[in-house]
Backbone as ProteinMPNN parsed JSONL, in Angstrom:
{"seq_chain_A": "MRILIVEDSDSIRSMIRTLMTARGHDVEAVSTGAKGIDAALVRRPDVVLLDLHLPGSFDGFYVCRRLREALPTSSVPIMIISAMDDDATKAKAMEAGATAYYTKPFSPTALLKELESLGV", "coords_chain_A": {"N_chain_A": [[-9.776, -11.458, 4.81], [-8.428, -9.454, 1.994], [-5.636, -8.548, 0.891], [-2.874, -6.308, -0.495], [0.504, -5.585, -0.5], [2.562, -3.706, -1.128], [5.692, -2.529, -1.984], [9.441, -1.978, -1.731], [11.289, -2.717, 0.005], [13.052, -5.545, 1.042], [12.881, -6.886, 3.476], [10.992, -5.411, 4.804], [8.603, -5.889, 3.537], [8.163, -8.406, 4.086], [8.289, -8.181, 6.701], [5.463, -6.918, 7.166], [4.186, -8.75, 5.563], [3.924, -11.016, 7.463], [3.336, -10.271, 9.443], [0.175, -9.845, 8.647], [-0.377, -12.199, 7.741], [-0.456, -13.756, 9.91], [-2.653, -12.39, 11.443], [-4.678, -13.736, 10.048], [-5.14, -12.746, 7.493], [-5.13, -12.767, 3.608], [-2.44, -12.099, 1.836], [-0.629, -10.476, -0.504], [2.477, -9.86, -1.858], [4.466, -7.651, -3.616], [7.379, -6.411, -5.176], [7.525, -4.309, -6.754], [6.325, -1.295, -9.246], [4.956, -1.777, -11.059], [3.965, -4.171, -11.117], [2.437, -4.605, -8.584], [0.573, -3.1, -9.963], [-0.314, -4.601, -11.627], [-1.022, -6.756, -10.608], [-3.347, -5.774, -8.628], [-4.892, -5.514, -10.646], [-5.663, -8.234, -11.671], [-6.53, -9.761, -9.342], [-8.479, -8.279, -6.999], [-7.853, -6.489, -4.342], [-8.68, -6.209, -0.985], [-7.188, -4.049, 0.243], [-4.766, -1.761, -0.35], [-1.402, -1.424, 1.33], [1.217, 0.64, 0.321], [3.684, 1.627, -0.789], [6.151, 4.387, -1.453], [8.569, 5.174, -2.656], [9.438, 3.546, -5.213], [11.446, 0.622, -7.401], [11.893, 1.279, -11.039], [9.993, 2.494, -13.179], [7.419, 2.883, -12.422], [6.726, 4.893, -9.806], [5.78, 5.069, -6.388], [3.006, 6.742, -6.151], [2.124, 7.189, -9.57], [1.297, 4.806, -9.118], [-0.938, 4.85, -7.192], [-2.485, 6.418, -8.391], [-2.759, 5.201, -11.124], [-4.444, 2.398, -9.987], [-6.678, 4.071, -8.799], [-8.035, 5.081, -11.312], [-8.264, 3.009, -12.467], [-11.453, 1.016, -12.786], [-11.662, -1.538, -11.443], [-10.519, -1.102, -9.011], [-10.643, 1.056, -8.028], [-12.199, 1.944, -6.244], [-11.118, 0.814, -3.846], [-8.875, 0.738, -0.46], [-6.492, 2.663, -0.367], [-3.304, 2.509, 1.582], [-0.557, 4.556, 2.408], [2.763, 3.953, 2.901], [5.237, 5.611, 3.982], [9.011, 6.801, 4.354], [9.38, 8.98, 4.131], [7.927, 11.893, 4.994], [7.108, 15.11, 4.91], [4.952, 17.451, 4.772], [4.553, 18.378, 1.896], [4.37, 15.758, 0.219], [2.82, 14.3, 1.483], [0.234, 15.801, 0.8], [0.978, 15.452, -1.827], [0.278, 12.346, -2.108], [-2.076, 12.233, -1.367], [-3.883, 13.606, -2.865], [-3.224, 12.277, -5.013], [-4.866, 10.001, -4.904], [-4.507, 8.306, -2.076], [-5.76, 6.967, 0.2], [-5.332, 6.837, 3.542], [-1.991, 7.743, 5.244], [0.608, 6.464, 6.255], [3.567, 7.058, 8.444], [6.994, 5.553, 8.023], [9.515, 5.148, 10.468], [7.361, 2.311, 12.015], [5.459, 0.46, 14.439], [4.172, -3.01, 14.731], [2.205, -2.888, 15.931], [0.911, -0.378, 15.572], [0.853, -0.159, 12.864], [-1.502, -2.242, 13.023], [-3.377, -0.879, 13.71], [-3.706, 1.404, 12.184], [-4.304, -0.103, 10.037], [-7.717, -1.138, 11.079], [-8.44, 1.531, 11.551], [-8.89, 2.535, 9.184], [-11.298, -0.044, 8.424], [-10.12, -2.489, 8.233]], "CA_chain_A": [[-9.152, -9.763, 3.93], [-7.276, -9.741, 0.336], [-4.243, -7.209, 1.154], [-1.868, -6.206, -1.62], [1.781, -5.133, -0.074], [3.732, -3.249, -2.707], [6.834, -2.616, -0.992], [10.633, -2.58, -2.804], [12.5, -3.115, 0.866], [12.245, -6.946, 1.525], [12.945, -6.454, 5.129], [9.465, -4.522, 5.311], [7.627, -6.564, 2.752], [8.147, -9.772, 4.74], [7.486, -8.332, 7.968], [4.224, -6.796, 7.009], [3.469, -10.046, 5.261], [4.266, -12.357, 8.285], [2.091, -9.778, 10.665], [-0.846, -9.523, 8.351], [-0.681, -13.375, 7.846], [-0.954, -14.156, 11.294], [-3.858, -12.085, 11.546], [-5.656, -14.56, 8.771], [-5.427, -12.045, 5.927], [-4.399, -13.595, 2.409], [-1.585, -11.426, 1.185], [0.357, -10.897, -1.68], [3.38, -9.367, -1.482], [5.259, -7.162, -4.365], [8.405, -5.417, -4.681], [7.844, -2.677, -7.869], [4.67, -0.829, -8.948], [4.207, -2.638, -11.962], [4.071, -5.912, -10.501], [1.608, -3.667, -7.881], [-0.433, -2.212, -10.602], [-0.532, -6.126, -12.21], [-1.566, -7.943, -8.876], [-4.217, -5.418, -7.857], [-5.987, -5.854, -11.48], [-5.669, -9.609, -11.651], [-7.143, -10.162, -8.111], [-8.468, -7.056, -6.544], [-7.176, -6.528, -3.302], [-9.647, -5.459, -0.322], [-6.819, -2.704, 0.13], [-3.408, -1.866, -0.978], [-0.437, -1.037, 1.372], [1.844, 0.944, -0.745], [5.484, 2.898, -0.912], [6.1, 5.703, -2.585], [9.674, 4.622, -3.218], [9.893, 1.97, -5.926], [12.333, 0.512, -8.349], [11.447, 1.216, -11.979], [9.484, 3.846, -13.642], [6.125, 3.221, -11.74], [6.524, 5.123, -8.551], [4.103, 4.629, -5.781], [2.272, 8.303, -6.868], [1.784, 6.594, -10.343], [0.548, 3.454, -8.244], [-2.023, 4.854, -7.067], [-3.191, 7.0, -9.599], [-3.18, 4.273, -12.13], [-5.482, 2.181, -9.213], [-7.786, 4.979, -8.797], [-8.42, 4.935, -12.244], [-9.138, 1.458, -13.161], [-12.547, 0.526, -12.503], [-12.176, -2.795, -10.251], [-9.59, -0.677, -7.951], [-11.245, 2.663, -8.143], [-12.401, 2.549, -4.602], [-9.996, 0.105, -2.649], [-8.368, 1.775, -0.012], [-5.051, 2.525, -0.673], [-2.845, 2.813, 2.697], [0.373, 4.763, 2.074], [3.489, 3.287, 4.424], [6.399, 5.653, 3.451], [9.152, 6.96, 5.508], [8.863, 10.258, 3.965], [6.989, 12.541, 6.036], [6.963, 16.247, 4.733], [3.595, 17.88, 4.428], [4.026, 18.509, 0.277], [4.743, 14.576, -0.001], [1.302, 13.826, 2.268], [-0.825, 16.718, -0.202], [0.361, 14.801, -2.881], [-0.506, 11.176, -2.16], [-3.613, 12.369, -1.14], [-3.846, 14.586, -4.293], [-3.096, 10.836, -6.22], [-5.765, 9.367, -4.259], [-4.536, 7.5, -0.866], [-7.132, 6.834, 1.637], [-4.224, 7.313, 4.479], [-0.76, 7.887, 4.553], [1.383, 6.398, 7.544], [5.138, 7.6, 8.244], [7.943, 4.808, 8.556], [9.617, 3.305, 10.935], [6.174, 2.318, 12.591], [5.514, -0.316, 15.044], [3.258, -3.27, 14.082], [0.8, -2.522, 16.329], [0.534, 0.98, 15.392], [0.129, -0.542, 11.732], [-2.478, -2.846, 12.878], [-4.415, 0.183, 14.545], [-3.917, 2.089, 11.481], [-5.732, -0.613, 9.055], [-8.357, -1.11, 11.717], [-9.267, 2.604, 11.144], [-10.004, 1.793, 7.447], [-12.34, -0.903, 8.505], [-9.912, -3.556, 7.889]], "C_chain_A": [[-8.248, -10.145, 2.929], [-5.905, -8.489, 0.682], [-3.24, -7.468, 0.113], [-0.778, -5.321, -0.873], [2.634, -4.771, -1.327], [4.78, -2.331, -2.081], [8.25, -3.133, -1.346], [11.527, -3.15, -1.226], [11.998, -5.156, 1.298], [12.542, -7.616, 3.009], [11.669, -6.248, 5.222], [8.691, -5.631, 5.271], [7.292, -7.643, 3.468], [7.723, -9.753, 6.305], [6.213, -8.092, 8.294], [3.402, -8.003, 6.455], [3.114, -11.128, 6.282], [2.631, -11.672, 9.118], [0.305, -10.113, 10.166], [-1.018, -10.813, 8.075], [-1.252, -14.089, 8.877], [-1.998, -13.852, 11.983], [-4.888, -12.906, 10.902], [-5.917, -13.819, 7.786], [-4.306, -12.967, 5.116], [-3.902, -12.406, 2.02], [-1.231, -11.773, 0.297], [0.97, -9.532, -1.497], [4.192, -8.874, -2.875], [6.422, -6.329, -4.123], [8.24, -3.98, -5.545], [6.464, -2.407, -8.03], [4.109, -1.442, -10.1], [3.556, -3.938, -11.766], [2.754, -5.333, -9.403], [0.107, -3.824, -8.93], [-1.222, -4.005, -11.453], [-1.356, -6.892, -11.153], [-3.082, -7.513, -8.432], [-5.788, -5.983, -8.89], [-6.289, -7.405, -11.557], [-6.701, -9.922, -10.46], [-7.006, -8.863, -7.11], [-8.805, -7.328, -5.046], [-8.289, -5.754, -2.624], [-8.652, -4.025, 0.234], [-5.053, -3.049, 0.221], [-2.538, -1.139, 0.608], [0.586, -0.981, 0.279], [2.952, 2.033, -0.201], [5.356, 3.583, -1.805], [7.807, 5.442, -3.59], [9.597, 3.447, -3.901], [10.839, 2.141, -6.718], [11.786, 0.782, -10.036], [10.6, 2.439, -11.974], [8.186, 4.085, -13.267], [6.65, 3.333, -10.099], [5.258, 4.85, -7.619], [2.754, 5.69, -6.198], [1.201, 7.449, -8.051], [1.256, 5.483, -10.145], [-0.942, 3.787, -8.44], [-2.92, 5.663, -7.819], [-4.044, 6.254, -10.582], [-4.488, 3.081, -11.055], [-6.639, 2.999, -8.971], [-8.697, 5.141, -10.375], [-9.003, 3.945, -13.228], [-10.881, 1.472, -12.469], [-12.728, -0.193, -11.285], [-11.363, -2.179, -9.15], [-10.03, 0.651, -7.715], [-11.668, 3.031, -6.533], [-11.982, 1.777, -3.581], [-9.43, 1.053, -2.024], [-6.812, 1.126, -0.319], [-4.073, 4.043, 0.643], [-0.91, 3.294, 1.948], [1.359, 4.226, 3.185], [4.891, 4.019, 3.286], [7.775, 6.391, 4.801], [9.479, 8.714, 5.153], [7.659, 11.491, 4.239], [6.964, 14.14, 5.873], [5.135, 16.428, 4.516], [3.283, 17.921, 2.175], [3.699, 17.03, -0.344], [3.171, 13.964, 0.534], [0.607, 14.576, 1.135], [-0.682, 15.553, -1.227], [0.179, 13.524, -3.216], [-1.676, 11.473, -2.479], [-4.22, 13.125, -2.164], [-4.229, 12.74, -5.771], [-4.199, 9.666, -5.872], [-5.442, 8.166, -3.532], [-5.574, 7.92, -0.35], [-6.474, 7.442, 2.559], [-3.019, 7.331, 3.984], [-0.188, 7.63, 6.118], [2.841, 6.406, 7.352], [6.294, 5.958, 8.389], [8.977, 5.61, 9.371], [7.639, 3.133, 11.337], [6.572, 0.949, 13.305], [4.42, -1.36, 14.975], [2.086, -3.17, 14.366], [0.128, -1.589, 16.116], [-0.179, 0.256, 14.104], [-1.403, -1.195, 11.829], [-4.064, -1.978, 13.212], [-4.844, 0.415, 13.444], [-5.443, 1.139, 9.977], [-7.08, -0.999, 9.828], [-9.493, 0.411, 11.462], [-9.771, 2.933, 9.699], [-10.929, 0.758, 7.92], [-11.62, -2.476, 8.004], [-9.267, -4.529, 8.893]], "O_chain_A": [[-7.418, -11.049, 3.033], [-5.999, -7.4, 0.116], [-2.806, -8.589, -0.153], [-1.195, -4.197, -0.593], [3.174, -5.451, -2.199], [4.367, -1.244, -1.677], [8.482, -4.342, -1.342], [12.403, -4.0, -1.389], [10.958, -5.693, 1.678], [12.356, -8.777, 3.376], [11.099, -7.117, 5.88], [8.196, -6.265, 6.203], [6.093, -7.914, 3.535], [7.166, -10.616, 6.983], [5.649, -8.622, 9.251], [2.236, -8.243, 6.771], [2.242, -11.975, 6.093], [1.512, -12.148, 9.307], [-0.585, -10.48, 10.933], [-2.241, -10.947, 8.101], [-2.234, -14.83, 8.841], [-2.437, -14.544, 12.901], [-6.046, -12.716, 11.276], [-6.897, -14.094, 7.094], [-3.286, -13.557, 5.471], [-4.728, -11.519, 1.805], [-1.26, -12.945, -0.08], [0.433, -8.476, -1.161], [4.694, -9.865, -3.404], [6.545, -5.637, -3.112], [8.656, -2.876, -5.192], [5.555, -2.917, -7.376], [2.896, -1.641, -10.177], [2.661, -4.483, -12.413], [1.797, -6.056, -9.684], [-0.96, -4.405, -8.732], [-2.4, -4.28, -11.682], [-2.37, -7.57, -11.317], [-3.916, -8.318, -8.016], [-6.886, -6.442, -8.573], [-7.491, -7.654, -11.464], [-7.786, -10.382, -10.817], [-5.976, -8.452, -6.575], [-9.672, -8.076, -4.594], [-8.874, -4.852, -3.223], [-9.258, -3.02, 0.606], [-4.385, -4.005, 0.615], [-3.186, -0.192, 1.054], [0.898, -1.901, -0.476], [2.899, 2.966, 0.601], [4.629, 3.501, -2.795], [8.016, 5.529, -4.8], [9.673, 2.369, -3.312], [11.287, 3.256, -6.982], [10.803, 0.044, -10.098], [10.491, 3.232, -11.039], [7.639, 5.149, -13.556], [6.903, 2.396, -9.341], [4.118, 4.527, -7.953], [1.646, 5.253, -6.509], [0.038, 7.112, -7.829], [0.626, 5.034, -11.103], [-1.794, 3.392, -9.236], [-4.134, 5.464, -7.778], [-5.232, 6.362, -10.884], [-5.582, 3.043, -11.619], [-7.705, 2.384, -8.961], [-9.917, 5.3, -10.404], [-9.752, 3.965, -14.204], [-11.12, 2.204, -11.509], [-13.476, 0.098, -10.352], [-11.507, -2.826, -8.113], [-9.339, 1.253, -6.893], [-11.492, 4.06, -5.88], [-12.407, 1.983, -2.444], [-9.302, 2.154, -2.56], [-6.258, 0.032, -0.436], [-4.044, 5.271, 0.722], [-0.235, 2.559, 1.227], [0.905, 4.039, 4.313], [5.406, 3.478, 2.307], [7.468, 6.454, 5.991], [9.789, 9.507, 6.043], [6.675, 11.734, 3.541], [6.741, 14.626, 6.981], [4.337, 15.562, 4.159], [2.314, 17.632, 1.474], [2.899, 16.958, -1.277], [2.532, 13.186, -0.174], [0.308, 13.754, 0.269], [-1.612, 14.816, -1.557], [-0.067, 13.262, -4.393], [-2.293, 11.17, -3.5], [-5.448, 13.121, -2.072], [-4.957, 12.414, -6.708], [-4.316, 8.617, -6.506], [-5.832, 7.078, -3.954], [-6.167, 8.995, -0.426], [-6.767, 8.63, 2.694], [-2.717, 7.09, 2.815], [-0.45, 8.4, 7.042], [3.376, 5.906, 6.362], [5.849, 5.299, 9.329], [9.29, 6.724, 8.951], [6.82, 3.909, 10.843], [7.603, 0.336, 13.029], [3.355, -0.776, 15.168], [1.099, -3.263, 13.636], [-1.086, -1.598, 16.316], [-1.392, 0.045, 14.08], [-2.319, -0.891, 11.065], [-5.248, -2.272, 13.052], [-5.973, 0.03, 13.139], [-6.514, 1.418, 9.437], [-7.874, -1.291, 8.934], [-10.71, 0.456, 11.28], [-10.809, 3.461, 9.3], [-11.88, 1.138, 7.236], [-12.279, -3.405, 7.538], [-9.026, -5.69, 8.561]]}, "name": "protein", "num_of_chains": 1, "seq": "MRILIVEDSDSIRSMIRTLMTARGHDVEAVSTGAKGIDAALVRRPDVVLLDLHLPGSFDGFYVCRRLREALPTSSVPIMIISAMDDDATKAKAMEAGATAYYTKPFSPTALLKELESLGV"}
């Protein structure tokens, strides 16, 4: 399974990468929305784990919309992982095309269960 992580926090990105790699997944991890879009379009992932607050001009909402608009990634599951847990943010993420929304902080076991629920 190919997993793309788009997360600006080095520690969270590293933790998720380590967790997914230990499970035998092929993982690419990037720190900005622009890099996330490029990575997804160059080598289509099976799932995207996407933060909403990203540095630069492409936040997670924009990345999600762009991946939904692009034919190669239009059906790839996108799981938002964000510290923002208000209903308005969750609704905006779902409107942008998110498949699931998961709130930080999270336990590694809970994250794996959430991914399993997406069929990953």
